[in-house]
TORGUTOR-317471 format. One line per field, with one value per residue: x, z, y negated of N, C-alpha, C, O in turn; residue in three letters. Coordinates in nm, 4 decimals, always signed. Atoms other than C-alpha are relative to their C-alpha. Layout:
// TORGUTOR-317471
n.px: X / ...
n.pz: Z / ...
n.py: Y / ...
ca.px: X / ...
ca.pz: Z / ...
ca.py: Y / ...
c.px: X / ...
c.pz: Z / ...
c.py: Y / ...
o.px: X / ...
o.pz: Z / ...
o.py: Y / ...
residuo: ALA / ...
//
This chain:
// TORGUTOR-317471
n.px: -0.0606 / +0.0220 / -0.0342 / +0.0526 / +0.1159 / -0.0100 / -0.0312 / -0.1460 / -0.0234 / -0.0169 / -0.0950 / +0.0075 / -0.0172 / -0.1451 / -0.0581 / +0.0159 / -0.0329 / -0.1410 / -0.1020 / +0.0174 / -0.0031 / -0.1247 / -0.0773 / +0.0812 / +0.0209 / +0.1696 / +0.0070 / -0.0909 / -0.1427 / -0.0175 / +0.0238 / -0.1236 / -0.0984 / +0.0264 / +0.0291 / +0.1492 / +0.0836 / +0.0340 / +0.1102 / -0.0390 / -0.0282 / +0.1075 / +0.0793 / -0.0578 / +0.0304 / +0.1417 / +0.0390 / +0.0856 / -0.1002 / -0.0813 / -0.1382 / -0.0354 / -0.1423 / -0.0807 / +0.0132 / -0.0699 / -0.1201 / -0.0309 / -0.0053 / -0.1117 / -0.1067 / +0.0273 / -0.0326 / -0.0929 / +0.0436 / +0.0166 / +0.1128 / +0.1120 / +0.0611 / +0.1251 / +0.1096 / +0.0522 / +0.1099 / +0.0963 / +0.0513 / +0.0831 / +0.1151 / +0.0728 / +0.0395 / +0.0991 / +0.1292 / +0.0649 / +0.0537 / +0.1223 / +0.0943 / +0.0876 / +0.0054 / -0.1388 / +0.0164 / +0.1016 / -0.0873 / -0.0995 / +0.0599 / +0.0326 / -0.1155 / +0.0266 / -0.1436 / -0.0397 / -0.0775 / +0.0472 / -0.0915 / -0.0148
n.pz: -0.0177 / -0.1207 / +0.0178 / -0.1137 / +0.0173 / +0.0198 / +0.1142 / -0.0077 / +0.0629 / +0.1332 / +0.0398 / -0.0201 / -0.1540 / -0.0086 / +0.0610 / -0.0671 / -0.1526 / -0.0344 / +0.0852 / +0.0398 / -0.1077 / -0.0733 / +0.0894 / +0.0419 / +0.1214 / +0.0455 / +0.1272 / +0.1325 / -0.0017 / +0.0244 / +0.1603 / +0.0713 / -0.0304 / +0.0570 / +0.1605 / +0.0648 / -0.0251 / -0.1366 / +0.0119 / -0.0218 / -0.1469 / -0.0629 / +0.0026 / -0.0882 / -0.1195 / -0.0364 / +0.0576 / +0.1358 / +0.0855 / -0.0523 / +0.0364 / +0.1223 / -0.0360 / +0.0231 / -0.1256 / -0.1118 / +0.0286 / +0.0032 / -0.1518 / -0.0714 / +0.0382 / -0.0658 / -0.1278 / -0.0335 / -0.0543 / +0.0974 / +0.0794 / -0.0651 / -0.1068 / +0.0455 / +0.0626 / -0.0976 / -0.0338 / +0.0966 / -0.0076 / -0.0930 / +0.0231 / +0.1064 / -0.0342 / -0.0950 / +0.0560 / +0.0705 / -0.1040 / -0.0764 / +0.0804 / +0.0273 / +0.1302 / +0.0511 / -0.0572 / +0.0961 / +0.1093 / -0.0549 / -0.0448 / +0.1000 / +0.0483 / -0.0491 / -0.0181 / +0.0891 / -0.0630 / -0.1396 / -0.0928 / -0.0603
n.py: +0.1330 / +0.0539 / +0.1251 / +0.0611 / +0.0481 / +0.1369 / +0.0259 / +0.0558 / +0.1440 / +0.0077 / +0.0564 / +0.1268 / +0.0378 / -0.0281 / +0.1029 / +0.1258 / +0.0043 / -0.0687 / +0.0756 / +0.1466 / +0.0730 / +0.0122 / +0.0649 / +0.1164 / -0.0039 / +0.0074 / -0.1168 / +0.0477 / -0.0235 / -0.1538 / -0.0116 / +0.0726 / -0.0967 / -0.0908 / +0.0234 / -0.0214 / +0.1042 / -0.0030 / -0.0809 / -0.1144 / +0.0151 / -0.0035 / -0.1202 / -0.0870 / +0.0427 / -0.0059 / -0.1319 / -0.0059 / -0.0631 / -0.1055 / -0.0139 / -0.0921 / -0.0204 / +0.1212 / +0.0888 / -0.0299 / +0.0286 / +0.1470 / +0.0353 / -0.0542 / +0.0952 / +0.1333 / -0.0264 / -0.0764 / -0.1453 / -0.1188 / -0.0048 / -0.1080 / +0.0429 / +0.0610 / -0.1080 / -0.0747 / +0.1126 / -0.0367 / -0.1127 / -0.0356 / +0.0809 / -0.0463 / -0.1043 / +0.0012 / +0.0667 / -0.1143 / -0.0805 / +0.0851 / +0.0565 / -0.1148 / -0.0310 / -0.0760 / -0.1191 / -0.0892 / -0.0796 / -0.0858 / -0.1097 / -0.0874 / -0.0545 / -0.1489 / -0.0412 / -0.1260 / -0.0970 / +0.0101 / -0.0257 / -0.1421
ca.px: +0.1523 / +0.2065 / +0.2301 / +0.1956 / -0.1385 / +0.0004 / +0.0382 / +0.4214 / +0.5374 / +0.5169 / +0.7615 / +0.6242 / +0.6389 / +0.9911 / +1.1042 / +0.9514 / +1.0158 / +1.3583 / +1.5362 / +1.3731 / +1.2979 / +1.6013 / +1.7964 / +1.5547 / +1.5010 / +1.1824 / +1.0412 / +1.2062 / +1.5527 / +1.5040 / +1.3792 / +1.6884 / +1.9025 / +1.7314 / +1.7168 / +1.3420 / +1.0640 / +0.9201 / +0.5862 / +0.7672 / +0.8984 / +0.5574 / +0.3912 / +0.6422 / +0.6004 / +0.2246 / +0.2237 / +0.0748 / +0.3834 / +0.5538 / +0.9264 / +1.0527 / +1.4038 / +1.5422 / +1.3955 / +1.5287 / +1.8618 / +1.8482 / +1.7397 / +2.0155 / +2.2575 / +2.1076 / +2.0988 / +2.3871 / +2.1961 / +2.1106 / +1.8464 / +1.6948 / +1.6281 / +1.3785 / +1.2436 / +1.1921 / +0.9908 / +0.7754 / +0.7496 / +0.6371 / +0.3809 / +0.2505 / +0.2344 / +0.0309 / -0.1995 / -0.2632 / -0.3196 / -0.5714 / -0.7684 / -1.0776 / -1.0657 / -0.7049 / -0.7768 / -1.0743 / -0.8197 / -0.5605 / -0.8107 / -0.9284 / -0.5518 / -0.5312 / -0.2041 / -0.0310 / +0.1614 / -0.0204 / +0.1786 / +0.3315
ca.pz: +8.4772 / +8.8090 / +8.8060 / +9.0879 / +9.1508 / +9.1783 / +8.8434 / +8.7470 / +8.6821 / +8.3334 / +8.0958 / +8.1355 / +8.5275 / +8.5093 / +8.2725 / +8.4447 / +8.8081 / +8.7823 / +8.5176 / +8.4083 / +8.7526 / +8.9193 / +8.6258 / +8.6072 / +8.2620 / +8.0339 / +7.7522 / +7.4923 / +7.6508 / +7.6512 / +7.2918 / +7.1789 / +7.3595 / +7.2206 / +6.8569 / +6.8212 / +6.8178 / +7.1461 / +7.0546 / +7.0732 / +7.4343 / +7.5321 / +7.4192 / +7.6069 / +7.9177 / +7.8928 / +7.7976 / +7.4487 / +7.2929 / +7.3409 / +7.3747 / +7.0531 / +7.0296 / +6.8715 / +7.1239 / +7.3849 / +7.2161 / +7.2186 / +7.5973 / +7.6869 / +7.5142 / +7.6567 / +8.0115 / +8.0179 / +8.0973 / +7.8943 / +7.6171 / +7.8059 / +8.0979 / +7.8837 / +7.7003 / +8.0207 / +8.1660 / +7.8462 / +7.8546 / +8.2135 / +8.1479 / +7.8359 / +8.0019 / +8.3202 / +8.1033 / +7.8928 / +8.2062 / +8.3453 / +8.0192 / +7.9899 / +7.6169 / +7.5952 / +7.8791 / +7.6424 / +7.3731 / +7.5953 / +7.7301 / +7.3673 / +7.3161 / +7.3289 / +7.4792 / +7.2368 / +7.5155 / +7.8547 / +8.1704 / +8.3230
ca.py: -5.8404 / -6.0065 / -6.3768 / -6.6365 / -6.7840 / -7.1293 / -7.2941 / -7.3395 / -7.7029 / -7.8106 / -7.9272 / -8.2774 / -8.2810 / -8.1322 / -8.3960 / -8.6998 / -8.5923 / -8.3973 / -8.5990 / -8.9306 / -9.0622 / -8.9867 / -9.1394 / -9.4281 / -9.3378 / -9.4890 / -9.2872 / -9.5310 / -9.4974 / -9.0975 / -9.1369 / -9.3340 / -9.0735 / -8.7951 / -8.9613 / -8.9018 / -9.1292 / -9.2367 / -9.0692 / -8.7565 / -8.8245 / -8.9326 / -8.6238 / -8.4055 / -8.6088 / -8.5842 / -8.2059 / -8.2715 / -8.1191 / -7.7927 / -7.7426 / -7.5843 / -7.4380 / -7.7597 / -7.9744 / -7.7659 / -7.7960 / -8.1516 / -8.1848 / -7.9746 / -8.1827 / -8.4882 / -8.3635 / -8.1536 / -7.8207 / -7.5105 / -7.4909 / -7.1693 / -7.3803 / -7.5838 / -7.2631 / -7.0892 / -7.3958 / -7.3823 / -7.0150 / -6.9958 / -7.2547 / -7.0872 / -6.7488 / -6.8833 / -7.0726 / -6.7293 / -6.5381 / -6.7970 / -6.8525 / -6.6412 / -6.6478 / -6.5266 / -6.2683 / -6.1208 / -6.0861 / -5.9271 / -5.6988 / -5.5846 / -5.4630 / -5.0834 / -4.9510 / -4.6991 / -4.5137 / -4.4348 / -4.4709 / -4.1713
c.px: -0.0285 / +0.0458 / -0.0540 / -0.1481 / +0.0142 / +0.0756 / +0.1402 / -0.0133 / +0.0255 / +0.1259 / -0.0014 / +0.0260 / +0.1401 / +0.1080 / -0.0048 / +0.0650 / +0.1423 / +0.1048 / -0.0433 / -0.0090 / +0.1240 / +0.1170 / -0.0480 / -0.0162 / -0.1419 / +0.0181 / +0.0856 / +0.1365 / +0.0421 / -0.0227 / +0.1157 / +0.1001 / +0.0069 / +0.0078 / -0.1291 / -0.0769 / -0.0522 / -0.1364 / +0.0373 / +0.0311 / -0.1422 / -0.0965 / +0.0482 / -0.0397 / -0.1289 / -0.0766 / -0.1037 / +0.0963 / +0.0702 / +0.1541 / +0.0155 / +0.1534 / +0.0663 / -0.0153 / +0.0795 / +0.1522 / +0.0439 / -0.0139 / +0.1177 / +0.1199 / -0.0031 / +0.0321 / +0.1081 / -0.0290 / -0.0111 / -0.1638 / -0.0989 / -0.0370 / -0.1440 / -0.0917 / -0.0554 / -0.0956 / -0.1217 / -0.0704 / -0.0886 / -0.1402 / -0.1186 / -0.0510 / -0.1164 / -0.1318 / -0.0643 / -0.0576 / -0.1259 / -0.1130 / -0.1043 / -0.0013 / +0.1124 / +0.0064 / -0.0874 / +0.0799 / +0.0883 / -0.0677 / -0.0434 / +0.1323 / -0.0157 / +0.1424 / +0.0303 / +0.0498 / -0.0891 / +0.1209 / -0.0030 / -0.0431
c.pz: +0.1287 / -0.0179 / +0.1259 / -0.0231 / -0.0225 / -0.1476 / -0.0170 / -0.0513 / -0.1477 / -0.0623 / +0.0272 / +0.1429 / +0.0198 / -0.0452 / +0.0725 / +0.1405 / +0.0407 / -0.0598 / -0.0366 / +0.1239 / +0.0748 / -0.0611 / -0.0318 / -0.1493 / -0.0595 / -0.1008 / -0.0930 / +0.0095 / -0.0215 / -0.1469 / -0.0759 / +0.0609 / -0.0858 / -0.1592 / -0.0611 / +0.0319 / +0.1316 / +0.0232 / +0.0422 / +0.1591 / +0.0735 / +0.0089 / +0.0707 / +0.1331 / +0.0540 / -0.0324 / -0.1054 / -0.0856 / +0.0623 / -0.0229 / -0.0886 / +0.0339 / -0.0256 / +0.1014 / +0.1237 / -0.0175 / +0.0345 / +0.1338 / +0.0597 / -0.0095 / +0.0687 / +0.1591 / +0.0691 / +0.0643 / -0.1158 / -0.0842 / +0.0565 / +0.1066 / -0.0488 / -0.0486 / +0.1200 / +0.0828 / -0.0735 / +0.0147 / +0.1345 / +0.0057 / -0.0988 / +0.0435 / +0.1315 / -0.0595 / -0.1027 / +0.1144 / +0.0719 / -0.0967 / -0.0085 / -0.1469 / -0.0145 / +0.0779 / -0.0676 / -0.0977 / +0.0527 / +0.0368 / -0.1148 / -0.0452 / +0.0456 / +0.0191 / -0.0836 / +0.1035 / +0.1355 / +0.1018 / +0.0728 / +0.1417
c.py: -0.0628 / -0.1569 / -0.0813 / -0.0453 / -0.1512 / -0.0403 / -0.0778 / -0.1537 / -0.0032 / -0.0517 / -0.1766 / -0.0356 / -0.0062 / -0.1310 / -0.1437 / +0.0098 / +0.0310 / -0.0735 / -0.1280 / -0.0961 / -0.0361 / -0.0976 / -0.1530 / -0.0377 / -0.0550 / +0.0888 / -0.0711 / +0.0402 / +0.1554 / +0.0278 / -0.0247 / +0.1237 / +0.1340 / +0.0106 / +0.0548 / -0.1214 / -0.0049 / +0.0570 / +0.1238 / +0.0226 / -0.0114 / +0.1273 / +0.1239 / -0.0620 / +0.0271 / +0.1396 / +0.0017 / +0.0573 / +0.0988 / -0.0179 / +0.1096 / +0.0177 / -0.1171 / -0.1058 / +0.0403 / -0.0103 / -0.1551 / -0.0540 / +0.0553 / -0.0703 / -0.1373 / -0.0109 / +0.0862 / +0.1635 / +0.0871 / -0.0186 / +0.1227 / -0.0518 / -0.0712 / +0.1023 / +0.0728 / -0.0909 / +0.0134 / +0.1356 / +0.0418 / -0.0599 / +0.0681 / +0.1397 / -0.0171 / -0.0294 / +0.1321 / +0.0735 / -0.0664 / -0.0558 / +0.1238 / +0.0420 / +0.0556 / +0.1238 / +0.0957 / +0.0354 / +0.0895 / +0.1226 / +0.0910 / +0.0795 / +0.1308 / +0.0558 / +0.1285 / +0.1100 / -0.0133 / +0.0161 / +0.1163 / +0.0025
o.px: -0.1461 / +0.1541 / -0.1553 / -0.1983 / -0.0642 / +0.1802 / +0.1650 / -0.1038 / +0.0999 / +0.2135 / +0.0993 / +0.0803 / +0.1974 / +0.2011 / +0.0950 / +0.1437 / +0.1983 / +0.2138 / +0.0536 / +0.0473 / +0.1639 / +0.1915 / +0.0163 / -0.0149 / -0.2450 / +0.1181 / +0.1768 / +0.1961 / +0.1497 / +0.0328 / +0.1453 / +0.1677 / +0.1055 / +0.0083 / -0.1394 / -0.0345 / -0.0426 / -0.1698 / -0.0330 / -0.0209 / -0.1690 / -0.1646 / -0.0309 / -0.1206 / -0.1512 / -0.1976 / -0.2108 / +0.0513 / +0.1153 / +0.1965 / -0.0300 / +0.2150 / +0.1443 / +0.0798 / +0.1473 / +0.2200 / +0.1502 / +0.0592 / +0.1690 / +0.1975 / +0.0956 / +0.1048 / +0.1135 / +0.0480 / +0.0393 / -0.2667 / -0.2198 / -0.1251 / -0.2500 / -0.2132 / -0.1727 / -0.1949 / -0.2237 / -0.1914 / -0.1899 / -0.2378 / -0.2394 / -0.1615 / -0.2051 / -0.2409 / -0.1822 / -0.1782 / -0.2099 / -0.1990 / -0.0632 / -0.0218 / +0.1025 / +0.0624 / -0.0593 / +0.0721 / +0.1029 / -0.0100 / -0.0467 / +0.1109 / -0.0789 / +0.2151 / -0.0452 / +0.0234 / -0.1126 / +0.2168 / -0.1044 / -0.0382
o.pz: +0.1642 / -0.0737 / +0.1841 / -0.1346 / -0.0925 / -0.1844 / +0.0312 / -0.1216 / -0.2009 / +0.0158 / +0.0493 / +0.1629 / +0.0688 / +0.0180 / +0.0950 / +0.1798 / +0.1401 / -0.0040 / -0.0341 / +0.1175 / +0.1091 / +0.0075 / -0.0984 / -0.1944 / -0.0010 / -0.1374 / -0.1426 / -0.0848 / -0.0699 / -0.2058 / -0.1704 / -0.0292 / -0.1410 / -0.2284 / -0.1731 / +0.1065 / +0.1956 / +0.1399 / +0.1313 / +0.2179 / +0.1632 / +0.1060 / +0.1018 / +0.1920 / +0.1723 / -0.0488 / -0.0951 / -0.1986 / +0.1751 / -0.1213 / -0.0698 / +0.1201 / +0.0636 / +0.1524 / +0.1902 / +0.0839 / +0.0810 / +0.1676 / +0.1545 / +0.0843 / +0.1079 / +0.2113 / +0.1902 / +0.1300 / -0.2223 / -0.0299 / +0.0335 / +0.1571 / +0.0130 / -0.0300 / +0.1086 / +0.1219 / -0.0171 / +0.0353 / +0.1280 / +0.0511 / -0.0749 / +0.0007 / +0.1448 / -0.0268 / -0.1368 / +0.1053 / +0.1317 / -0.0583 / -0.0211 / -0.1702 / -0.0983 / +0.0252 / -0.0564 / -0.1334 / -0.0112 / +0.0180 / -0.0952 / -0.1319 / +0.1482 / -0.0799 / -0.0790 / +0.0732 / +0.1766 / +0.0773 / +0.1129 / +0.2058
o.py: -0.0718 / -0.1743 / -0.0427 / -0.0311 / -0.2153 / +0.0132 / -0.1883 / -0.1986 / +0.0792 / -0.0890 / -0.2438 / -0.1443 / -0.1035 / -0.1811 / -0.2121 / -0.0763 / -0.0152 / -0.0868 / -0.2040 / -0.2054 / -0.1473 / -0.1676 / -0.2342 / -0.1522 / -0.0219 / +0.1505 / -0.0048 / +0.0923 / +0.1908 / +0.1205 / +0.0483 / +0.1733 / +0.1828 / +0.1124 / +0.1047 / -0.2096 / +0.0999 / +0.0774 / +0.1715 / +0.1174 / +0.0685 / +0.1603 / +0.2130 / +0.0098 / +0.0526 / +0.1555 / +0.0615 / +0.0766 / +0.0788 / -0.0785 / +0.2224 / -0.0451 / -0.1505 / -0.1650 / -0.0380 / -0.0271 / -0.1963 / -0.1471 / -0.0041 / -0.0887 / -0.1996 / -0.0955 / +0.1078 / +0.2336 / +0.0516 / -0.0588 / +0.1230 / +0.0179 / -0.0611 / +0.0950 / +0.1084 / -0.0296 / +0.0531 / +0.1453 / +0.1115 / -0.0002 / +0.0677 / +0.1729 / +0.0672 / +0.0173 / +0.1226 / +0.0967 / +0.0008 / -0.1350 / +0.2392 / +0.1612 / +0.1453 / +0.2198 / +0.2151 / +0.1529 / +0.1937 / +0.2297 / +0.2125 / +0.1644 / +0.1561 / +0.0647 / +0.2257 / +0.2264 / -0.1269 / +0.0892 / +0.1735 / +0.1075
residuo: MET / LEU / MET / THR / LYS / ARG / LYS / PRO / ALA / THR / VAL / GLY / GLU / ILE / LEU / ARG / GLU / GLU / PHE / MET / GLN / PRO / LEU / ASP / LEU / THR / GLN / ALA / ALA / LEU / ALA / GLU / ALA / MET / GLY / VAL / GLN / ARG / LYS / HIS / VAL / ASN / GLU / LEU / CYS / ASN / ASP / ARG / ARG / ASN / VAL / THR / ALA / ALA / THR / ALA / LEU / ILE / LEU / ALA / ARG / VAL / PHE / GLY / ASN / SER / PRO / ASP / PHE / TRP / LEU / ASN / VAL / GLN / ARG / ARG / SER / ASP / LEU / TRP / ASP / ALA / MET / HIS / SER / PRO / LYS / GLU / LEU / ALA / ARG / ILE / GLU / ARG / ALA / LYS / PRO / LEU / VAL / THR / ALA / ALA
//
């Protein structure tokens, strides 16, 4: 698996910098638009909550983009974290391929 050495932008960074700041949206205003508690938005903005399929659908509806956009941001961040975590790398290395490359 080849990934960039630079950590990808997190959901929180994208949400804050690419969506909330340009629209001058507060966390409270976004929470109201999403129909969730402000704590939910705060945790997303501070990368303490992952984007689930349901949250991706809500964000897509609010911002007029696709749920895949939000899930891909989450996926890239999760993969990078796993590839750069000694604990996760040790788990990955223990896995034994069932088929060898030709």
